[in-house]
N, C-alpha and C positions, 0 to 999 in steps of 0.2 A: 639618621633622624636629626633634624636641626633642633637646637636647644635655645631656650629663651635667653638666659644669661647665667650668672653664677648660681642662681637658685637651682637651675636644672643641671648645671655641671656638677653641682653638689647633691643631686637627688639621691644617689645611692647611699650617701652618708646621712643627709639631713632629713629627707622625707621618710626614710625607713625609721629614723629615730623620732619622727613626729615633730621635727623642728622646722620652723620658718624663720626668715631673717628679719632683724629689726634694729632700730636705733637705741641709744643708751643715754644714761643720766648725763646731764650737762651738754647734750648734743640734740640732734633732731629726735623728736618723739613721735612725730606724725608719720605713719606708714606711707612709703612711696617708693617708686622706682623711677628715677629722674635722670635724664641725660641733658647735659649742657654742651652745646657746640660753640666753640670759641671762634673768633674771627680768623684765626690761622688754621682752622680745621681740626684742632684737638677736641677730644670728647672727654668730659668729666661725668662719671656715673656715680650717683648716690643711691644706695639701697637702704631702706629702713622698713623693718617689719617685725613681727613678734617672734620671740623665742620661748621655748618651754624650759630653758635652763639646763638642758642636757649638754649641749656643746659649749666648750669654754672658748675664751678669746684666743688662747694660745693654739688650740686645736684648729680653730677656724683660720687663723693666720697661716699656720703651717700648710693647711690644705690649699688655701688661696695662693700662697707662694709657689707651691708645686705646679698648680695650673698656669701661673704666670710664666714660670720657667719653660713649661711645655709650649706655650704660645710664643714665647720669645724665640724658641728654637725653630718655629715656623715663620719667623720674620716679623712678629708683632712687636710694636713699641708700647709697653705698658708698665705701670708701676702701681703699687698699693700705697695709697695716701693715708688711709685710716682703716682700722679693724679693731673694734672693741665690743665686748659683751658685758652687760651690767644690768641688774634689776630686770631680767626677762627681756632685755632688748639687745639687739646687735646693730651696729652702724658700720657700714662699709663705704669707702670711697675709692674708686679706681680711676686712674688717669690713663687715657689712651692717646698715642701720638697722632692717630688718624682713624678714619672710619674703618679702613681695612683691618687695623689692629683690633678694633672692637669686634668685627665680624669673625676674625680668627679665634679670638678668645672665647666668644660666646656661642659660636656655631650658628649664627643667624645672618640674614641679609642686612648689610648696613653700607650704604653708599652716600658720600657727600661730595658734590662737585657741580660743575655747570651742567645745564640741561643737555647741551651738546655732548659733553663727556659721557653722560648717562646713556644717551642714544648710541654713542659709539661703543659703549661697553655692553650693549645688547639688551638693556632694560626695555621692557614692553610698556609703552605709554598708552596702549589701547584700552582705556577704561574711562569711567565718568570722572570729570574734573569740574570743580566749581571755583569761582573767584572768591576773594575775601568778602565781597558783598553778597555772596550767595548765588550769583548768576552762574548757570551752567556754561561751561566752555568746551568746545569740541577739542579732543586731544590732538588732532592734526594741526590745530592752529597754535599750539603751545610754542613751537620753535620760534615763530615770528614774534610772539608776545613775551618771550623770556630770554632775550639775547643777553641781558645783564643780570640774570638771576642764577641762583644755585638751587639744587634739589637734594633733599635728604630722603633716602629711601630706607624704610624700616619694615620689619615684619613681626612686631611684638607690641603688646599694650604697654604704653609708657608715657610719661610726661616729658616734654622737650622744651628747653629754653634755647632759642635761636639768636644768632647775632644779627638780627634784622627782622623785617616784617614779612609775614606770609602773604604771597600774591595769589597762589592757586594751590588747591589740595584735592586729593582723591577722596573717595568715600571712606568713612571711618575716621576722619580727622576733624577735630574741633578746635578752633582758636578760642581760648578762654579770655575773660575780661582783663586779666593781667598780662595778656600777650603770650602766655605759655601755650603750648599745643598739646592736646591729649589725643593719643591713638587709642581707639576703642578696642575692647576685647572682641575678637571674631574668630574663635578657635575652630579647628577641624574636628567636629564632634564625632567623626567616624573613628577617631583615635581614642585609646584609653585616656582617662582624665589626666593622668600624670604627664602625658605628652601634649596636652592641649594648652600649650604655652606660647605658641606663635600665632599670628593672625593667619587666616585662611589664604590670603595673598598679600604681597607687599603693598604698603601705602606710600604715596608720593607727597612730599611737602615742598612746594616750590617757594623760595623766599628771596628777597632782595637784601643783600648784605650791606 
C-alpha cells in the first residue's frame, strides 16, 4: 500500500493516538503540506497541521530519524531540517536530495525530470491535459511541445512551489494566483478512510524551468 507521506508512515503511532501534525509557535501556524522543488532538483517538504498534545517533539524526532535511516539504507538522500512541537502544533521540514528520495521515504510516486525522461521511465501520459490558458491539449502532442520542459509527477494532495512556470497539467491540478500549484484530493474511496491518502491516479505538472 502506498503511503501519502510522513503522516501515513506514522499512522500506527499518530492516528491511533488521535494525533495529526502541525506547526508551532514562532513558526508556520497555517496548516499545510507543501513541497518546494528547487532548480537543481532538490525537494523541500514542509508539514504543518494540528496536534492533540500527546506526542512530544522528542518522540516525533526519534520516530522521524528512524524512518530517515531506513530510507537512507535504501539509497535515499534525506535530512530532517526542523521538528518541533509546541502549543498544540507540530512543524516539520524535510529536505530530499531528489524526487526519488522523496518517493522512497514516503512510499508514493514522485518523479521530476524531462518529459522525454518520464516517457523513457514508463510513465503513461495517456490522459487529459490542458495548457496554462485552459485549452485542452492532446497527450500525444506533448513531446513536440515540451522539448525544453520538465515534468513533476505526484500522487498525493499537496501544494507545490516550482522553479518555473506551469505550461501543461493533467486533471486535478490548479495553478493558484500566486503561482503555486495545488493537487486536489481524489482518493480511492474503495479503500478504508485511513488509506485514502493518495490520489486515484498520478497527476502530471509540466513546467518550464
